[in-house]
ChimeraX commands (.cxc) that place a marker at each C-alpha (Angstrom):
marker #1 position -54.61,19.32,5.85 radius 0.5
marker #1 position -54.04,16.07,7.46 radius 0.5
marker #1 position -51.48,13.16,7.25 radius 0.5
marker #1 position -52.66,9.12,7.99 radius 0.5
marker #1 position -50.10,6.71,8.74 radius 0.5
marker #1 position -50.36,3.27,8.27 radius 0.5
marker #1 position -48.47,1.27,10.83 radius 0.5
marker #1 position -46.29,-1.25,8.68 radius 0.5
marker #1 position -47.35,-4.86,8.98 radius 0.5
marker #1 position -45.53,-6.55,11.86 radius 0.5
marker #1 position -44.75,-9.46,9.67 radius 0.5
marker #1 position -42.83,-7.22,6.95 radius 0.5
marker #1 position -39.94,-9.27,6.95 radius 0.5
marker #1 position -41.87,-12.55,6.34 radius 0.5
marker #1 position -43.05,-11.19,2.79 radius 0.5
marker #1 position -40.99,-13.17,-0.26 radius 0.5
marker #1 position -38.20,-10.86,-2.01 radius 0.5
marker #1 position -38.63,-9.53,-5.43 radius 0.5
marker #1 position -36.93,-10.85,-8.06 radius 0.5
marker #1 position -35.26,-7.56,-8.76 radius 0.5
marker #1 position -34.12,-7.53,-5.53 radius 0.5
marker #1 position -32.28,-11.07,-5.62 radius 0.5
marker #1 position -30.54,-9.86,-8.62 radius 0.5
marker #1 position -29.12,-6.68,-6.97 radius 0.5
marker #1 position -28.14,-8.78,-3.86 radius 0.5
marker #1 position -26.60,-11.41,-6.55 radius 0.5
marker #1 position -24.68,-8.99,-8.10 radius 0.5
marker #1 position -23.46,-7.05,-5.35 radius 0.5
marker #1 position -22.62,-9.90,-3.38 radius 0.5
marker #1 position -20.52,-11.12,-6.83 radius 0.5
marker #1 position -18.70,-8.16,-7.01 radius 0.5
marker #1 position -17.65,-8.10,-3.58 radius 0.5
marker #1 position -16.22,-11.47,-3.66 radius 0.5
marker #1 position -14.42,-10.52,-7.00 radius 0.5
marker #1 position -12.77,-7.64,-5.91 radius 0.5
marker #1 position -11.68,-9.35,-2.08 radius 0.5
marker #1 position -10.06,-11.91,-4.04 radius 0.5
marker #1 position -8.91,-9.51,-7.03 radius 0.5
marker #1 position -7.24,-7.50,-3.69 radius 0.5
marker #1 position -5.14,-10.57,-2.43 radius 0.5
marker #1 position -4.21,-11.49,-5.89 radius 0.5
marker #1 position -3.26,-8.21,-6.75 radius 0.5
marker #1 position -0.64,-8.07,-3.94 radius 0.5
marker #1 position 1.44,-10.54,-5.89 radius 0.5
marker #1 position 0.87,-9.98,-9.55 radius 0.5
marker #1 position 0.71,-6.71,-9.23 radius 0.5
marker #1 position 3.93,-4.11,-9.64 radius 0.5
marker #1 position 2.77,-1.19,-7.32 radius 0.5
marker #1 position 3.46,-3.22,-3.73 radius 0.5
marker #1 position 7.14,-2.82,-2.93 radius 0.5
marker #1 position 8.35,-5.38,-0.30 radius 0.5
marker #1 position 9.93,-3.71,2.49 radius 0.5
marker #1 position 11.66,-4.68,5.56 radius 0.5
marker #1 position 11.37,-3.21,9.13 radius 0.5
marker #1 position 13.22,-3.33,12.11 radius 0.5
marker #1 position 12.96,-1.39,15.85 radius 0.5
marker #1 position 15.61,0.76,16.53 radius 0.5
marker #1 position 15.88,3.99,18.84 radius 0.5
marker #1 position 15.67,7.44,17.28 radius 0.5
marker #1 position 18.90,8.57,18.49 radius 0.5
marker #1 position 20.60,5.27,17.27 radius 0.5
marker #1 position 19.07,5.83,13.68 radius 0.5
marker #1 position 20.15,9.46,13.99 radius 0.5
marker #1 position 23.49,8.43,14.62 radius 0.5
marker #1 position 23.93,6.16,11.72 radius 0.5
marker #1 position 22.42,8.94,9.09 radius 0.5
marker #1 position 25.45,11.48,10.50 radius 0.5
marker #1 position 27.55,8.98,10.03 radius 0.5
marker #1 position 26.37,7.88,6.61 radius 0.5
marker #1 position 26.20,11.84,5.60 radius 0.5
marker #1 position 29.52,12.35,6.88 radius 0.5
marker #1 position 31.41,9.56,4.88 radius 0.5
marker #1 position 29.56,10.03,1.74 radius 0.5
marker #1 position 29.23,13.71,1.48 radius 0.5
marker #1 position 30.06,15.35,-1.89 radius 0.5
marker #1 position 28.71,19.13,-1.75 radius 0.5
marker #1 position 25.83,21.39,-0.18 radius 0.5
marker #1 position 22.84,21.38,-2.11 radius 0.5
marker #1 position 22.40,24.32,-4.28 radius 0.5
marker #1 position 19.13,25.35,-3.47 radius 0.5
marker #1 position 19.47,25.20,0.38 radius 0.5
marker #1 position 22.98,25.11,1.32 radius 0.5
marker #1 position 22.37,24.00,4.75 radius 0.5
marker #1 position 21.74,20.21,3.26 radius 0.5
marker #1 position 24.38,17.91,2.13 radius 0.5
marker #1 position 24.51,16.23,-0.50 radius 0.5
marker #1 position 25.52,12.53,-0.20 radius 0.5
marker #1 position 26.45,10.05,-3.06 radius 0.5
marker #1 position 26.81,6.46,-1.86 radius 0.5
marker #1 position 28.29,3.78,-4.15 radius 0.5
marker #1 position 25.96,1.41,-5.34 radius 0.5
marker #1 position 24.65,-1.19,-3.47 radius 0.5
marker #1 position 25.13,0.56,-0.03 radius 0.5
marker #1 position 23.28,0.88,2.73 radius 0.5
marker #1 position 21.63,4.45,2.34 radius 0.5
marker #1 position 20.10,6.67,5.21 radius 0.5
marker #1 position 17.70,9.19,5.18 radius 0.5
marker #1 position 15.67,10.50,8.31 radius 0.5
marker #1 position 12.88,12.67,8.58 radius 0.5
marker #1 position 12.55,15.37,11.35 radius 0.5
marker #1 position 10.60,18.53,11.56 radius 0.5
marker #1 position 10.62,19.99,8.98 radius 0.5
marker #1 position 12.65,17.96,6.59 radius 0.5
marker #1 position 14.24,15.10,5.01 radius 0.5
marker #1 position 18.13,14.94,5.34 radius 0.5
marker #1 position 20.21,14.47,3.63 radius 0.5
marker #1 position 19.61,15.12,-0.01 radius 0.5
marker #1 position 20.68,11.72,-1.95 radius 0.5
marker #1 position 22.95,11.45,-5.39 radius 0.5
marker #1 position 21.93,8.19,-6.74 radius 0.5
marker #1 position 23.24,6.56,-9.87 radius 0.5
marker #1 position 20.44,5.20,-12.64 radius 0.5
marker #1 position 20.22,1.46,-13.15 radius 0.5
marker #1 position 22.27,0.86,-9.67 radius 0.5
marker #1 position 20.74,-0.79,-6.53 radius 0.5
marker #1 position 20.68,0.70,-3.30 radius 0.5
marker #1 position 19.38,-0.50,0.20 radius 0.5
marker #1 position 17.32,3.04,1.08 radius 0.5
marker #1 position 16.58,3.33,5.06 radius 0.5
marker #1 position 13.75,5.37,5.91 radius 0.5
marker #1 position 13.02,6.67,9.60 radius 0.5
marker #1 position 11.45,9.51,11.38 radius 0.5
marker #1 position 13.45,11.36,14.27 radius 0.5
marker #1 position 10.37,13.10,16.16 radius 0.5
marker #1 position 6.70,12.51,14.91 radius 0.5
marker #1 position 5.18,10.32,12.16 radius 0.5
marker #1 position 6.40,11.60,8.58 radius 0.5
marker #1 position 4.89,10.54,5.23 radius 0.5
marker #1 position 7.38,9.73,2.75 radius 0.5
marker #1 position 6.34,10.53,-0.94 radius 0.5
marker #1 position 8.39,10.33,-4.11 radius 0.5
marker #1 position 7.32,12.38,-6.32 radius 0.5
marker #1 position 6.61,12.17,-9.56 radius 0.5
marker #1 position 7.20,7.99,-8.93 radius 0.5
marker #1 position 4.03,7.82,-6.06 radius 0.5
marker #1 position 6.27,5.36,-3.88 radius 0.5
marker #1 position 4.69,6.09,-0.35 radius 0.5
marker #1 position 5.31,5.30,2.88 radius 0.5
marker #1 position 5.04,6.24,6.61 radius 0.5
marker #1 position 8.39,6.89,8.53 radius 0.5
marker #1 position 7.65,6.00,12.06 radius 0.5
marker #1 position 10.14,7.28,15.27 radius 0.5
marker #1 position 11.41,4.06,16.53 radius 0.5
marker #1 position 10.68,1.88,13.33 radius 0.5
marker #1 position 13.39,1.89,10.27 radius 0.5
marker #1 position 11.81,0.85,6.89 radius 0.5
marker #1 position 14.27,-0.51,4.40 radius 0.5
marker #1 position 13.46,-1.24,0.78 radius 0.5
marker #1 position 15.64,-1.93,-2.43 radius 0.5
marker #1 position 15.30,0.75,-4.99 radius 0.5
marker #1 position 16.98,0.78,-8.73 radius 0.5
marker #1 position 16.40,4.24,-10.13 radius 0.5
marker #1 position 16.03,3.67,-13.82 radius 0.5
marker #1 position 15.31,7.36,-14.70 radius 0.5
marker #1 position 17.51,10.27,-14.46 radius 0.5
marker #1 position 16.47,13.56,-12.90 radius 0.5
marker #1 position 15.37,14.80,-9.80 radius 0.5
marker #1 position 12.74,13.87,-7.45 radius 0.5
marker #1 position 10.86,15.46,-4.53 radius 0.5
marker #1 position 10.54,13.98,-1.37 radius 0.5
marker #1 position 7.12,14.87,0.05 radius 0.5
marker #1 position 5.69,14.51,3.50 radius 0.5
marker #1 position 2.46,13.65,2.93 radius 0.5
marker #1 position 1.13,13.13,6.73 radius 0.5
marker #1 position 0.51,16.48,8.25 radius 0.5
marker #1 position 3.27,16.99,11.45 radius 0.5
marker #1 position 2.93,20.57,11.98 radius 0.5
marker #1 position 2.72,24.17,11.12 radius 0.5
marker #1 position 5.71,23.45,8.93 radius 0.5
marker #1 position 4.22,20.71,7.33 radius 0.5
marker #1 position 4.30,22.45,3.99 radius 0.5
marker #1 position 7.84,23.13,3.58 radius 0.5
marker #1 position 9.03,19.92,4.76 radius 0.5
marker #1 position 10.99,18.71,1.62 radius 0.5
marker #1 position 13.66,16.38,0.37 radius 0.5
marker #1 position 15.39,15.53,-2.96 radius 0.5
marker #1 position 17.03,12.67,-4.54 radius 0.5
marker #1 position 18.67,13.19,-7.55 radius 0.5
marker #1 position 19.60,10.55,-10.38 radius 0.5
marker #1 position 22.32,10.78,-12.45 radius 0.5
marker #1 position 23.36,9.11,-15.55 radius 0.5
marker link #1:1,2 radius 0.2
marker link #1:2,3 radius 0.2
marker link #1:3,4 radius 0.2
marker link #1:4,5 radius 0.2
marker link #1:5,6 radius 0.2
marker link #1:6,7 radius 0.2
marker link #1:7,8 radius 0.2
marker link #1:8,9 radius 0.2
marker link #1:9,10 radius 0.2
marker link #1:10,11 radius 0.2
marker link #1:11,12 radius 0.2
marker link #1:12,13 radius 0.2
marker link #1:13,14 radius 0.2
marker link #1:14,15 radius 0.2
marker link #1:15,16 radius 0.2
marker link #1:16,17 radius 0.2
marker link #1:17,18 radius 0.2
marker link #1:18,19 radius 0.2
marker link #1:19,20 radius 0.2
marker link #1:20,21 radius 0.2
marker link #1:21,22 radius 0.2
marker link #1:22,23 radius 0.2
marker link #1:23,24 radius 0.2
marker link #1:24,25 radius 0.2
marker link #1:25,26 radius 0.2
marker link #1:26,27 radius 0.2
marker link #1:27,28 radius 0.2
marker link #1:28,29 radius 0.2
marker link #1:29,30 radius 0.2
marker link #1:30,31 radius 0.2
marker link #1:31,32 radius 0.2
marker link #1:32,33 radius 0.2
marker link #1:33,34 radius 0.2
marker link #1:34,35 radius 0.2
marker link #1:35,36 radius 0.2
marker link #1:36,37 radius 0.2
marker link #1:37,38 radius 0.2
marker link #1:38,39 radius 0.2
marker link #1:39,40 radius 0.2
marker link #1:40,41 radius 0.2
marker link #1:41,42 radius 0.2
marker link #1:42,43 radius 0.2
marker link #1:43,44 radius 0.2
marker link #1:44,45 radius 0.2
marker link #1:45,46 radius 0.2
marker link #1:46,47 radius 0.2
marker link #1:47,48 radius 0.2
marker link #1:48,49 radius 0.2
marker link #1:49,50 radius 0.2
marker link #1:50,51 radius 0.2
marker link #1:51,52 radius 0.2
marker link #1:52,53 radius 0.2
marker link #1:53,54 radius 0.2
marker link #1:54,55 radius 0.2
marker link #1:55,56 radius 0.2
marker link #1:56,57 radius 0.2
marker link #1:57,58 radius 0.2
marker link #1:58,59 radius 0.2
marker link #1:59,60 radius 0.2
marker link #1:60,61 radius 0.2
marker link #1:61,62 radius 0.2
marker link #1:62,63 radius 0.2
marker link #1:63,64 radius 0.2
marker link #1:64,65 radius 0.2
marker link #1:65,66 radius 0.2
marker link #1:66,67 radius 0.2
marker link #1:67,68 radius 0.2
marker link #1:68,69 radius 0.2
marker link #1:69,70 radius 0.2
marker link #1:70,71 radius 0.2
marker link #1:71,72 radius 0.2
marker link #1:72,73 radius 0.2
marker link #1:73,74 radius 0.2
marker link #1:74,75 radius 0.2
marker link #1:75,76 radius 0.2
marker link #1:76,77 radius 0.2
marker link #1:77,78 radius 0.2
marker link #1:78,79 radius 0.2
marker link #1:79,80 radius 0.2
marker link #1:80,81 radius 0.2
marker link #1:81,82 radius 0.2
marker link #1:82,83 radius 0.2
marker link #1:83,84 radius 0.2
marker link #1:84,85 radius 0.2
marker link #1:85,86 radius 0.2
marker link #1:86,87 radius 0.2
marker link #1:87,88 radius 0.2
marker link #1:88,89 radius 0.2
marker link #1:89,90 radius 0.2
marker link #1:90,91 radius 0.2
marker link #1:91,92 radius 0.2
marker link #1:92,93 radius 0.2
marker link #1:93,94 radius 0.2
marker link #1:94,95 radius 0.2
marker link #1:95,96 radius 0.2
marker link #1:96,97 radius 0.2
marker link #1:97,98 radius 0.2
marker link #1:98,99 radius 0.2
marker link #1:99,100 radius 0.2
marker link #1:100,101 radius 0.2
marker link #1:101,102 radius 0.2
marker link #1:102,103 radius 0.2
marker link #1:103,104 radius 0.2
marker link #1:104,105 radius 0.2
marker link #1:105,106 radius 0.2
marker link #1:106,107 radius 0.2
marker link #1:107,108 radius 0.2
marker link #1:108,109 radius 0.2
marker link #1:109,110 radius 0.2
marker link #1:110,111 radius 0.2
marker link #1:111,112 radius 0.2
marker link #1:112,113 radius 0.2
marker link #1:113,114 radius 0.2
marker link #1:114,115 radius 0.2
marker link #1:115,116 radius 0.2
marker link #1:116,117 radius 0.2
marker link #1:117,118 radius 0.2
marker link #1:118,119 radius 0.2
marker link #1:119,120 radius 0.2
marker link #1:120,121 radius 0.2
marker link #1:121,122 radius 0.2
marker link #1:122,123 radius 0.2
marker link #1:123,124 radius 0.2
marker link #1:124,125 radius 0.2
marker link #1:125,126 radius 0.2
marker link #1:126,127 radius 0.2
marker link #1:127,128 radius 0.2
marker link #1:128,129 radius 0.2
marker link #1:129,130 radius 0.2
marker link #1:130,131 radius 0.2
marker link #1:131,132 radius 0.2
marker link #1:132,133 radius 0.2
marker link #1:133,134 radius 0.2
marker link #1:134,135 radius 0.2
marker link #1:135,136 radius 0.2
marker link #1:136,137 radius 0.2
marker link #1:137,138 radius 0.2
marker link #1:138,139 radius 0.2
marker link #1:139,140 radius 0.2
marker link #1:140,141 radius 0.2
marker link #1:141,142 radius 0.2
marker link #1:142,143 radius 0.2
marker link #1:143,144 radius 0.2
marker link #1:144,145 radius 0.2
marker link #1:145,146 radius 0.2
marker link #1:146,147 radius 0.2
marker link #1:147,148 radius 0.2
marker link #1:148,149 radius 0.2
marker link #1:149,150 radius 0.2
marker link #1:150,151 radius 0.2
marker link #1:151,152 radius 0.2
marker link #1:152,153 radius 0.2
marker link #1:153,154 radius 0.2
marker link #1:154,155 radius 0.2
marker link #1:155,156 radius 0.2
marker link #1:156,157 radius 0.2
marker link #1:157,158 radius 0.2
marker link #1:158,159 radius 0.2
marker link #1:159,160 radius 0.2
marker link #1:160,161 radius 0.2
marker link #1:161,162 radius 0.2
marker link #1:162,163 radius 0.2
marker link #1:163,164 radius 0.2
marker link #1:164,165 radius 0.2
marker link #1:165,166 radius 0.2
marker link #1:166,167 radius 0.2
marker link #1:167,168 radius 0.2
marker link #1:168,169 radius 0.2
marker link #1:169,170 radius 0.2
marker link #1:170,171 radius 0.2
marker link #1:171,172 radius 0.2
marker link #1:172,173 radius 0.2
marker link #1:173,174 radius 0.2
marker link #1:174,175 radius 0.2
marker link #1:175,176 radius 0.2
marker link #1:176,177 radius 0.2
marker link #1:177,178 radius 0.2
marker link #1:178,179 radius 0.2
marker link #1:179,180 radius 0.2
marker link #1:180,181 radius 0.2
view
């Protein structure tokens, strides 16, 4: 059983391209150009991108702001976890939530149809802020404060899930937002 090998022609790159290859190159190039333009356009005409502000901060300063906010607007302790305070800020106010190993604090109680400026940051590691079932996703970095304006349009209980691995207790890092009528 023998094999024979023929060396390729040294000028293979100079051979003409077949019509089907040219057609596929044109189709693939056109599709890439279309998708590139569409992704940029979708940022402005699509409804999935939230406008945010980001500020440099210090974790101890942000922790103090969150603590003061929590003390000022606490209405009760959460029924599912009595160690977590539930805060009900007035509409139009700045709302602070902080991620730290392994929880989001405090639990928020917002009113349907009212706007709030939601400040999100982490006090220790990078955490993911995923609001479910709405599929709103952000990364919370220590030393940075992200601010988004939210107007809840449906009453209910929303879960906050950390979707960035942050350690062994990552799977238990949950938070809540209650939206009342």
